[in-house]
C-alpha positions, -999 to 999 in steps of 0.1 A, spaced: 597 126 -162 599 115 -126 571 141 -116 550 131 -147 549 96 -134 539 107 -100 508 129 -110 499 99 -137 499 77 -105 480 103 -83 455 106 -111 452 68 -115 446 65 -78 419 95 -76 400 78 -107 400 42 -90 387 60 -57 359 76 -75 347 45 -92 350 24 -60 328 51 -43 304 53 -70 302 14 -74 295 11 -36 269 37 -36 249 19 -66 252 -14 -47 240 3 -15 210 15 -34 203 -16 -50 202 -34 -16 175 -8 -5 139 -21 -11 119 -5 -39 85 3 -31 63 10 -59 30 30 -53 2 27 -79 -23 55 -72 -58 63 -87 -88 72 -67 -118 98 -70 -123 104 -36 -101 100 -12 -66 123 -21 -46 89 -24 -23 113 -49 -13 133 -19 -10 110 7 7 82 -7 37 104 -18 39 117 22 41 81 29 66 71 4 89 103 15 87 88 52 99 55 40 131 72 21 139 95 49 135 73 81 134 38 70 160 33 41 138 27 11 134 36 -24 102 47 -35 85 55 -67 48 68 -71 28 62 -99 -6 84 -102 -31 85 -129 -26 109 -155 -35 137 -163 -53 135 -130 -69 110 -103 -101 112 -125 -83 97 -152 -98 60 -148 -79 47 -181 -40 59 -177 -16 53 -151 17 58 -167 50 41 -156 38 9 -144 70 -7 -158 84 3 -127 66 -27 -115 93 -51 -130 117 -37 -104 96 -32 -75 102 -53 -41 67 -41 -29 37 -31 -45 13 -7 -25 -20 -1 -45 -45 26 -39 -71 24 -66 -107 28 -72 -127 21 -104 -102 21 -129 -102 7 -163 -68 3 -175 -56 -8 -210 -43 -42 -215 -9 -29 -220 -9 -13 -184 -26 -41 -169 2 -66 -180 24 -50 -157 3 -55 -126 -7 -92 -138 32 -98 -138 39 -84 -105 12 -105 -90 25 -137 -107 56 -130 -93 47 -138 -58 63 -103 -44 44 -87 -17 16 -65 -17 -4 -38 2 -38 -22 -6 -57 5 6 -96 8 9 -111 11 -19 -87 -12 -34 -111 -37 -29 -130 -24 -59 -100 -12 -80 -113 -21 -116 -144 -14 -131 -147 -30 -167 -180 -32 -181 -197 -66 -185 -183 -88 -212 -149 -66 -214 -118 -87 -218 -105 -75 -186 -138 -78 -165 -120 -104 -146 -99 -77 -131 -132 -65 -113 -125 -91 -87 -85 -77 -80 -95 -71 -43 -104 -108 -41 -74 -123 -58 -50 -96 -47 -60 -87 -11 -83 -114 2 -110 -90 1 -144 -88 -15 -145 -92 -51 -156 -58 -58 -183 -34 -45 -215 -48 -39 -223 -79 -57 -230 -111 -39 -206 -103 -10 -226 -74 -5 -194 -52 0 -209 -17 13 -202 8 42 -221 21 70 -225 55 56 -211 88 52 -220 101 85 -204 72 103 -168 68 117 -149 39 131 -137 28 166 -105 4 157 -94 -22 184 -67 -45 181 -80 -83 179 -70 -100 208 -53 -135 192 -35 -110 168 -20 -86 196 15 -99 193 16 -100 154 48 -76 146 25 -51 124 8 -43 156 42 -34 173 34 3 189 0 3 178 -25 15 203 -49 -9 214 -77 10 204 -76 40 182 -106 63 160 -104 68 122 -127 89 100 -131 61 74 -167 48 77 -166 10 79 -165 -13 52 -185 -45 53 -165 -74 44 -179 -101 64 -193 -130 67 -171 -145 37 -140 -120 39 -113 -114 46 -105 -148 28 -97 -182 41 -62 -184 56 -60 -146 63 -52 -134 101 -75 -105 112 -53 -79 128 -77 -50 137 -118 -50 142 -136 -18 134 -170 -6 150 -193 17 134 -200 50 153 -235 68 142 -241 44 114 -266 54 88 -278 16 87 -293 0 117 -275 -27 134 -244 -24 112 -220 -51 123 -183 -54 136 -157 -58 108 -124 -63 103 -104 -35 92 -69 -48 85 -55 -82 78 -29 -104 63 -30 -131 37 -13 -149 12 -20 -147 -24 -21 -178 -46 14 -169 -58 25 -170 -23 27 -131 -19 23 -115 15 -5 -92 18 -11 -67 41 -49 -49 34 -68 -24 52 -103 -8 46 -89 23 63 -76 53 42 -96 86 48 -70 112 41 -79 120 79 -67 86 89 -30 92 77 -29 121 107 -34 91 132 -2 80 147 -15 47 153 -25 44 117 10 56 106 27 32 127 5 3 113 17 13 78 53 16 84 52 -20 102 34 -33 75 57 -23 47 85 -39 67 65 -70 75 55 -76 38 92 -71 29 101 -100 54 122 -73 74 121 -66 108 96 -44 119 113 -14 134 119 -11 171 126 27 169 95 46 157 107 79 141 81 101 152 46 111 141 45 120 104 32 155 93 4 143 72 -25 168 70 -44 161 39 -83 170 30 -109 148 22 -122 155 -15 -158 164 -13 
Protein backbone atom coordinates (compact mmCIF):
# COMPACT_ATOMS: atom_id res chain seq x y z
CA UNK A 1 0.00 0.00 0.00
CA UNK A 2 2.85 2.33 0.90
CA UNK A 3 4.58 1.60 -2.41
CA UNK A 4 1.29 2.24 -4.24
CA UNK A 5 0.98 5.66 -2.56
CA UNK A 6 4.56 6.56 -3.54
CA UNK A 7 3.95 5.54 -7.15
CA UNK A 8 0.73 7.54 -7.23
CA UNK A 9 2.55 10.56 -5.83
CA UNK A 10 5.27 10.25 -8.48
CA UNK A 11 2.65 10.06 -11.22
CA UNK A 12 0.89 13.16 -9.86
CA UNK A 13 4.17 15.11 -9.65
CA UNK A 14 5.14 14.08 -13.18
CA UNK A 15 1.71 15.12 -14.49
CA UNK A 16 2.00 18.51 -12.82
CA UNK A 17 5.42 19.05 -14.34
CA UNK A 18 4.15 18.16 -17.81
CA UNK A 19 1.17 20.49 -17.44
CA UNK A 20 3.41 23.28 -16.17
CA UNK A 21 5.84 22.81 -19.06
CA UNK A 22 3.01 22.73 -21.63
CA UNK A 23 1.43 25.84 -20.13
CA UNK A 24 4.77 27.61 -20.17
CA UNK A 25 5.33 26.70 -23.81
CA UNK A 26 1.88 28.03 -24.72
CA UNK A 27 2.51 31.28 -22.86
CA UNK A 28 5.88 31.72 -24.56
CA UNK A 29 4.26 31.15 -27.94
CA UNK A 30 1.67 33.81 -27.19
CA UNK A 31 4.40 36.29 -26.28
CA UNK A 32 6.00 35.87 -29.71
CA UNK A 33 4.48 38.33 -32.17
CA UNK A 34 2.48 36.78 -35.00
CA UNK A 35 3.36 38.20 -38.42
CA UNK A 36 0.84 37.33 -41.14
CA UNK A 37 1.93 37.71 -44.76
CA UNK A 38 -0.81 38.30 -47.35
CA UNK A 39 0.61 37.49 -50.76
CA UNK A 40 -0.59 37.52 -54.35
CA UNK A 41 1.17 39.11 -57.34
CA UNK A 42 1.63 38.13 -60.97
CA UNK A 43 5.16 39.34 -61.50
CA UNK A 44 7.58 39.51 -58.57
CA UNK A 45 7.56 35.96 -57.16
CA UNK A 46 6.38 37.14 -53.75
CA UNK A 47 4.99 33.66 -53.06
CA UNK A 48 8.66 32.57 -52.96
CA UNK A 49 10.38 35.57 -51.30
CA UNK A 50 7.88 36.12 -48.46
CA UNK A 51 8.18 32.59 -47.00
CA UNK A 52 11.96 33.01 -46.88
CA UNK A 53 11.60 36.28 -44.99
CA UNK A 54 9.07 34.62 -42.69
CA UNK A 55 11.47 31.74 -42.01
CA UNK A 56 14.21 34.19 -41.04
CA UNK A 57 11.90 35.96 -38.59
CA UNK A 58 11.03 32.64 -36.94
CA UNK A 59 14.55 31.19 -36.92
CA UNK A 60 16.54 34.19 -35.75
CA UNK A 61 14.20 36.84 -34.40
CA UNK A 62 11.73 35.05 -32.13
CA UNK A 63 8.54 35.56 -34.10
CA UNK A 64 5.68 33.41 -35.29
CA UNK A 65 4.61 33.73 -38.90
CA UNK A 66 1.89 32.63 -41.27
CA UNK A 67 2.07 33.10 -45.04
CA UNK A 68 -1.23 33.30 -46.94
CA UNK A 69 -0.97 33.03 -50.72
CA UNK A 70 -3.30 33.28 -53.69
CA UNK A 71 -4.91 29.96 -54.56
CA UNK A 72 -4.55 27.87 -56.62
CA UNK A 73 -1.57 29.96 -57.78
CA UNK A 74 -0.30 33.54 -58.01
CA UNK A 75 -2.50 34.25 -61.03
CA UNK A 76 -5.64 33.66 -58.99
CA UNK A 77 -6.88 37.20 -58.39
CA UNK A 78 -10.03 36.32 -56.47
CA UNK A 79 -8.94 33.99 -53.69
CA UNK A 80 -6.48 34.17 -50.79
CA UNK A 81 -7.63 31.50 -48.31
CA UNK A 82 -7.04 31.83 -44.59
CA UNK A 83 -7.41 35.59 -44.15
CA UNK A 84 -9.20 34.98 -40.86
CA UNK A 85 -5.65 34.61 -39.46
CA UNK A 86 -5.52 38.43 -39.50
CA UNK A 87 -7.76 38.39 -36.44
CA UNK A 88 -4.80 37.16 -34.38
CA UNK A 89 -2.03 38.99 -36.25
CA UNK A 90 0.26 41.47 -34.52
CA UNK A 91 1.60 42.66 -37.89
CA UNK A 92 0.25 42.27 -41.42
CA UNK A 93 2.67 42.27 -44.36
CA UNK A 94 1.11 42.79 -47.78
CA UNK A 95 2.63 42.00 -51.17
CA UNK A 96 -0.33 42.22 -53.53
CA UNK A 97 -1.02 43.24 -57.11
CA UNK A 98 -4.38 43.79 -58.78
CA UNK A 99 -6.49 41.39 -56.73
CA UNK A 100 -10.29 41.22 -56.75
CA UNK A 101 -11.00 39.39 -53.53
CA UNK A 102 -14.61 38.66 -52.58
CA UNK A 103 -16.30 40.67 -49.85
CA UNK A 104 -16.12 37.80 -47.35
CA UNK A 105 -12.30 37.88 -47.63
CA UNK A 106 -11.94 41.67 -47.80
CA UNK A 107 -13.77 41.96 -44.48
CA UNK A 108 -10.80 40.41 -42.66
CA UNK A 109 -8.43 42.97 -44.20
CA UNK A 110 -10.90 45.75 -43.42
CA UNK A 111 -11.19 44.69 -39.78
CA UNK A 112 -7.41 44.48 -39.50
CA UNK A 113 -6.97 48.02 -40.83
CA UNK A 114 -9.61 49.30 -38.42
CA UNK A 115 -7.74 47.69 -35.51
CA UNK A 116 -4.85 50.12 -35.87
CA UNK A 117 -2.30 47.31 -35.79
CA UNK A 118 0.86 47.75 -37.88
CA UNK A 119 1.24 47.31 -41.63
CA UNK A 120 4.09 46.67 -44.03
CA UNK A 121 3.56 46.95 -47.78
CA UNK A 122 5.82 45.98 -50.69
CA UNK A 123 6.06 47.45 -54.18
CA UNK A 124 2.89 46.56 -56.14
CA UNK A 125 0.79 46.83 -53.00
CA UNK A 126 0.38 50.46 -54.05
CA UNK A 127 -2.03 48.93 -56.58
CA UNK A 128 -3.15 45.93 -54.55
CA UNK A 129 -6.70 45.79 -55.89
CA UNK A 130 -8.32 46.28 -59.28
CA UNK A 131 -12.10 46.20 -59.04
CA UNK A 132 -14.07 47.41 -62.07
CA UNK A 133 -15.73 50.81 -62.01
CA UNK A 134 -19.01 50.70 -60.12
CA UNK A 135 -18.10 47.54 -58.18
CA UNK A 136 -19.21 47.62 -54.51
CA UNK A 137 -15.56 47.20 -53.47
CA UNK A 138 -14.14 49.77 -55.91
CA UNK A 139 -12.86 51.96 -53.06
CA UNK A 140 -10.30 49.24 -52.30
CA UNK A 141 -8.47 50.19 -55.48
CA UNK A 142 -7.10 53.05 -53.35
CA UNK A 143 -5.64 50.65 -50.76
CA UNK A 144 -2.16 52.06 -51.40
CA UNK A 145 -3.33 55.48 -50.26
CA UNK A 146 -5.31 54.66 -47.13
CA UNK A 147 -3.15 51.75 -45.94
CA UNK A 148 0.37 52.80 -46.99
CA UNK A 149 0.36 56.54 -47.64
CA UNK A 150 1.17 55.73 -51.29
CA UNK A 151 -0.58 56.71 -54.54
CA UNK A 152 -4.16 55.41 -54.81
CA UNK A 153 -3.51 52.82 -57.48
CA UNK A 154 -1.55 52.61 -60.72
CA UNK A 155 -1.65 55.55 -63.13
CA UNK A 156 -4.55 57.85 -62.31
CA UNK A 157 -4.32 61.48 -61.20
CA UNK A 158 -1.09 60.71 -59.29
CA UNK A 159 0.51 59.42 -62.53
CA UNK A 160 1.89 56.47 -60.55
CA UNK A 161 4.26 54.77 -62.97
CA UNK A 162 7.88 53.55 -63.24
CA UNK A 163 11.10 54.34 -65.08
CA UNK A 164 10.93 51.36 -67.47
CA UNK A 165 11.86 47.68 -67.38
CA UNK A 166 15.43 48.38 -68.52
CA UNK A 167 15.92 50.66 -65.54
CA UNK A 168 17.41 49.86 -62.12
CA UNK A 169 17.73 52.00 -59.00
CA UNK A 170 20.52 53.49 -56.93
CA UNK A 171 19.29 53.86 -53.35
CA UNK A 172 20.63 56.28 -50.76
CA UNK A 173 19.79 57.10 -47.16
CA UNK A 174 18.07 60.47 -46.82
CA UNK A 175 20.24 62.62 -44.59
CA UNK A 176 17.45 63.85 -42.32
CA UNK A 177 16.45 60.24 -41.60
CA UNK A 178 19.92 58.71 -41.09
CA UNK A 179 19.33 58.09 -37.37
CA UNK A 180 15.97 56.37 -37.81
CA UNK A 181 16.01 52.90 -36.18
CA UNK A 182 14.88 51.22 -39.42
CA UNK A 183 18.12 52.35 -41.04
CA UNK A 184 20.40 50.79 -38.43
CA UNK A 185 23.11 48.83 -40.25
CA UNK A 186 21.78 49.80 -43.69
CA UNK A 187 24.52 50.98 -46.06
CA UNK A 188 24.37 54.69 -46.95
CA UNK A 189 24.07 53.68 -50.61
CA UNK A 190 23.17 50.42 -52.34
CA UNK A 191 21.75 49.24 -55.66
CA UNK A 192 18.57 47.31 -56.41
CA UNK A 193 17.07 45.79 -59.53
CA UNK A 194 13.60 47.29 -58.97
CA UNK A 195 12.77 49.86 -61.61
CA UNK A 196 12.02 53.07 -59.80
CA UNK A 197 8.38 53.93 -59.08
CA UNK A 198 7.12 57.49 -59.40
CA UNK A 199 5.24 58.61 -56.28
CA UNK A 200 6.04 62.33 -56.09
CA UNK A 201 4.91 65.08 -55.83
CA UNK A 202 1.86 64.15 -53.73
CA UNK A 203 3.19 61.00 -52.08
CA UNK A 204 4.33 59.65 -49.69
CA UNK A 205 1.32 61.11 -47.89
CA UNK A 206 1.38 64.04 -45.51
CA UNK A 207 2.84 63.07 -42.14
CA UNK A 208 5.14 60.43 -43.60
CA UNK A 209 8.90 60.19 -43.04
CA UNK A 210 10.88 59.31 -46.16
CA UNK A 211 13.87 57.10 -45.34
CA UNK A 212 15.47 56.18 -48.66
CA UNK A 213 15.71 57.98 -51.99
CA UNK A 214 15.90 56.22 -55.35
CA UNK A 215 17.68 57.41 -58.46
CA UNK A 216 16.75 55.83 -61.80
CA UNK A 217 19.65 54.26 -63.71
CA UNK A 218 19.14 53.97 -67.47
CA UNK A 219 15.50 55.10 -67.40
CA UNK A 220 13.31 54.61 -70.45
CA UNK A 221 11.76 58.01 -69.79
CA UNK A 222 13.87 61.17 -70.03
CA UNK A 223 14.39 63.29 -66.90
CA UNK A 224 12.85 60.72 -64.56
CA UNK A 225 13.00 62.36 -61.12
CA UNK A 226 14.42 60.89 -57.93
CA UNK A 227 11.68 59.36 -55.78
CA UNK A 228 11.42 58.02 -52.22
CA UNK A 229 11.55 54.21 -52.16
CA UNK A 230 10.88 53.63 -48.44
CA UNK A 231 8.96 55.57 -45.81
CA UNK A 232 7.04 55.36 -42.55
CA UNK A 233 3.57 56.70 -41.90
CA UNK A 234 0.55 56.39 -39.63
CA UNK A 235 -2.89 55.47 -40.91
CA UNK A 236 -6.09 57.24 -39.88
CA UNK A 237 -6.52 54.44 -37.33
CA UNK A 238 -3.07 55.05 -35.86
CA UNK A 239 -1.25 52.06 -37.35
CA UNK A 240 2.52 52.13 -37.74
CA UNK A 241 3.28 51.73 -41.45
CA UNK A 242 6.44 50.87 -43.33
CA UNK A 243 6.10 50.99 -47.11
CA UNK A 244 8.63 50.35 -49.84
CA UNK A 245 8.37 50.44 -53.62
CA UNK A 246 11.26 47.98 -53.80
CA UNK A 247 10.52 44.27 -54.01
CA UNK A 248 11.92 42.80 -57.21
CA UNK A 249 13.06 39.27 -56.23
CA UNK A 250 16.70 40.22 -56.88
CA UNK A 251 16.39 42.99 -54.27
CA UNK A 252 15.99 40.34 -51.57
CA UNK A 253 19.55 39.13 -52.14
CA UNK A 254 20.90 42.61 -51.23
CA UNK A 255 22.00 42.58 -47.60
CA UNK A 256 21.10 46.22 -46.93
CA UNK A 257 17.57 45.56 -48.19
CA UNK A 258 17.36 42.49 -45.94
CA UNK A 259 18.52 44.51 -42.94
CA UNK A 260 16.01 47.23 -43.77
CA UNK A 261 13.16 44.71 -43.73
CA UNK A 262 14.13 42.99 -40.49
CA UNK A 263 14.46 46.39 -38.85
CA UNK A 264 11.10 47.51 -40.25
CA UNK A 265 9.32 44.47 -38.84
CA UNK A 266 10.66 45.25 -35.37
CA UNK A 267 9.96 48.97 -35.63
CA UNK A 268 6.36 48.58 -36.75
CA UNK A 269 5.79 46.19 -33.83
CA UNK A 270 7.24 48.79 -31.42
CA UNK A 271 10.06 46.40 -30.63
CA UNK A 272 13.73 47.45 -30.40
CA UNK A 273 15.56 47.07 -33.69
CA UNK A 274 18.13 44.25 -33.26
CA UNK A 275 21.62 45.37 -32.29
CA UNK A 276 22.99 42.06 -33.49
CA UNK A 277 22.54 41.29 -37.19
CA UNK A 278 22.22 37.55 -37.68
CA UNK A 279 23.91 37.67 -41.07
CA UNK A 280 22.94 37.72 -44.71
CA UNK A 281 19.87 35.67 -45.60
CA UNK A 282 20.19 33.16 -48.41
CA UNK A 283 17.54 34.38 -50.85
CA UNK A 284 17.93 33.62 -54.55
CA UNK A 285 14.55 33.83 -56.24
CA UNK A 286 14.21 34.41 -60.01
CA UNK A 287 12.11 37.15 -61.55
CA UNK A 288 9.04 35.84 -63.32
CA UNK A 289 9.54 36.92 -66.96
